[in-house]
MINULUM-355119 format. One line per field, with one value per residue (C-alpha): residue number from 0; y, z, x; residue in one letter. Coordinates in pm, 1 decimal. Last residue first. Layout:
REM MINULUM-355119
pos = c(NUM,...)
y = c(Y,...)
z = c(Z,...)
x = c(X,...)
code = c(a,...)
REM end
This chain:
REM MINULUM-355119
pos = c(86,85,84,83,82,81,80,79,78,77,76,75,74,73,72,71,70,69,68,67,66,65,64,63,62,61,60,59,58,57,56,55,54,53,52,51,50,49,48,47,46,45,44,43,42,41,40,39,38,37,36,35,34,33,32,31,30,29,28,27,26,25,24,23,22,21,20,19,18,17,16,15,14,13,12,11,10,9,8,7,6,5,4,3,2,1,0)
y = c(-993.3,-1264.3,-1279.2,-1555.6,-1283.4,-1250.6,-1080.0,-756.7,-743.7,-476.6,-237.9,20.5,216.1,24.2,11.1,56.1,473.6,557.1,183.3,45.1,339.8,286.5,-75.6,12.3,263.7,26.8,-285.7,15.9,151.5,-280.4,-334.3,8.7,-93.7,-496.5,-327.6,-71.3,-417.0,-527.6,-692.1,-1007.8,-1221.3,-1157.3,-811.4,-847.7,-1059.4,-818.8,-525.3,-727.5,-723.2,-447.0,-283.9,-481.1,-400.1,-39.7,-143.2,-294.5,-595.8,-721.4,-825.9,-778.1,-496.1,-529.7,-204.5,63.8,306.7,258.5,406.5,720.6,929.3,1026.8,718.0,586.5,859.5,846.8,501.3,618.4,887.1,636.9,434.4,773.7,836.2,474.5,459.5,799.9,625.7,338.9,-8.5)
z = c(4039.2,3746.1,3826.5,3529.0,3444.3,3085.8,3263.7,3172.9,2901.1,2712.7,2430.0,2266.9,2267.5,2274.5,2588.6,2717.0,2607.6,2399.1,2296.4,2231.4,2023.5,1786.5,1743.5,1716.8,1436.2,1235.0,1254.0,1133.7,858.2,777.2,740.8,499.2,279.5,247.0,221.2,-93.9,-237.0,-324.4,-64.5,-223.2,72.3,147.6,126.2,392.0,684.4,655.5,705.3,982.0,1154.0,1106.9,1229.5,1494.6,1559.2,1601.4,1785.5,2084.2,1998.7,2325.0,2327.0,2014.8,1965.8,1793.3,1514.5,1542.7,1737.8,1443.8,1184.2,1389.0,1108.3,1268.9,1339.7,957.8,818.1,1050.1,874.8,542.9,577.7,719.6,420.8,223.3,348.7,343.3,-16.8,-27.7,131.5,-92.3,-10.4)
x = c(-2035.4,-2022.7,-1709.2,-1557.5,-1270.2,-1438.2,-1712.3,-1633.5,-1385.6,-1554.6,-1318.3,-1533.4,-1243.8,-905.7,-702.3,-350.5,-441.6,-141.1,13.8,-353.3,-453.9,-194.7,-274.0,-631.7,-519.1,-253.4,-568.3,-834.1,-530.6,-499.7,-853.3,-949.3,-662.4,-817.2,-1152.1,-978.5,-906.3,-1150.1,-1476.4,-1550.2,-1530.5,-1151.7,-1175.0,-1505.9,-1337.0,-1048.5,-1276.6,-1449.1,-1137.5,-1009.7,-1352.9,-1332.2,-1003.4,-1126.0,-1430.3,-1247.5,-1068.9,-1038.7,-1362.0,-1513.6,-1768.9,-2060.0,-2042.7,-2307.0,-2053.9,-1784.9,-2098.1,-2141.8,-2050.6,-1713.6,-1545.9,-1652.2,-1524.8,-1220.2,-1231.3,-1197.1,-964.8,-721.9,-816.9,-676.6,-360.5,-311.5,-339.9,-133.2,153.0,145.8,-13.2)
code = c(x,x,x,x,x,x,x,x,x,x,x,x,x,x,x,x,x,x,x,x,x,x,x,x,x,x,x,x,x,x,x,x,x,x,x,x,x,x,x,x,x,x,x,x,x,x,x,x,x,x,x,x,x,x,x,x,x,x,x,x,x,x,x,x,x,x,x,x,x,x,x,x,x,x,x,x,x,x,x,x,x,x,x,x,x,x,x)
REM end
């Protein structure tokens, strides 16, 4: 992926976040919303989504990793109930 394609894919991810589309995605535990988008876009790219779905998957995975490094978690990450403590 060229730097320009990466910038456009990042723009698409930003537009998905700004429009509220990202908030509508179901959250996969420990992946958060951005990681869920990366996984969904990767799956879509493998099943007819075309080359831009792959670029969006890569851009959102990069952004999820950056968010994890910066914040220590990914927004929308829901780990409640994963520790076996139901209280």
